[in-house]
N, C-alpha and C positions, 0 to 999 in steps of 0.2 A: 286817728292820726292827729297830732297837734298841728298848729299852724306855724311850725318851725321853718326857718329859712333854709335849713339844711335837711335834706331828706335822704335817708340811707336805704338802699335796696332791701336789706334784711328786716327793716322796720315797716315796710309797706304791706298792708293787708291785701290779700288776693281774694277778690269776690268771684265766686263761681256763678256764672250767668246761665249755665246749662247749655246743652247742645253743642259742646266743644268750644265754648267761649268763656274767657275769664277776663277780669278787669282790675287794674291797679290805678288808683288816683295818685299821681306823682306830685301834685301841688296845686293849690288854688287859693283864690280870694274871691271877692264878689264879682270881679270883672274878668278874671282869666282862670282857666283850668287846663291842666295837662293830664292826659290819661293814657296808659298803655293798655291796649286790648290784645289779648293772646288768642289765637285761633288754631284749632286742629284742622287738618286737611278736610275739606268738604263742609266746614262750618259756614253758616250763612249769617251775615249781618243784614237782617231784613231791611228792605227799602222803607225809608221813613223820612220825615222832615221835621225841623224844629226852627224856632226863631233865632237861634244862635249862629254866629259865624263859626265855621269850622275849617281848619286846615289839618291835613293828615299826612304823616310821613311813614313810608313803608320801612320799618326797622329791619324786618326779615321776612322771608317767604315770598309768595307770588299770589296776587289777588286780582280777580275780575271786579272792576269798580264801575258802578253805574252812577252817572250824574244826569238826572233827567233821562232822556232817551240815548245819551252817549255812553257806550260801554267800551272800556279799554282794559288791557291787562297791564298791571303795574307790578314791579319787582323791587327788591331791596334798593333803597336810595331814591326811589321815585316818590312823588307826592301829589296830592290833589287838594283843591279848595271847593268847599260847598257853601254857597251863599245862603243867607237866611231864607228859610222856607223852601229851599231846593230839595227835591226828592233825591235821595242817594242811598246806596247799599253796596255790600261787598259779598263775594263768594271767595272763600279761601281755596286756591288751587294747590298750594304747597304750604304746609304748616309754617306759621310765622306770627308776627306781631305788628300792630299799627300804633303809632303815637298820634293821638288826637289832641288838638288844642282848640279850646272853645272860648268865645267871647260873646256875652258874659258867661260866667260859670254855669254849669248844668246843675241847678239845685236838685233836680230829680235824681242825680247820682249820689247825693249825700244822705 
């Protein structure tokens, strides 16, 4: 994907991450990145942490979201924020997608 300011759905590469999860990078520069993560029912976004700020919007589906020891069910239209180095993860209860925004960009995704 080039660094165009206009990003079209049909031009976005879909990366299969396995185990019912795929990812599409919707746009980025060095400071900001937006990513769509698609989940099949039952797929697990394993608990992890990273130094990036992350805010996530539930685009569709239902997810059990853990932030540290706090576990809640979020559905379409809900969102969460994970502070730098906060352990977080998701379990997809109903097929759907999450929109993740990171600051700075996740170089490990590129």
